C-alpha angles and dihedrals in degrees: 000000000000089000092056092048091052091050092049093049090048092052090048092051093047090049092051092050091049092052091048091048092049091049091054101037102029119101101249098150115125122238110256119219125181111233122195117190127169116239125203111212121205102225100186 
């Protein structure tokens, strides 16, 4: 029973480290696109 608990804790720790590593090293930057749109100003 203790062996199973140790394996479960180990898998949880490895999963957390993998998620943190992906968050820091994964390419999560958005694609940037320049948008030009004419604007009509009401000058009254």
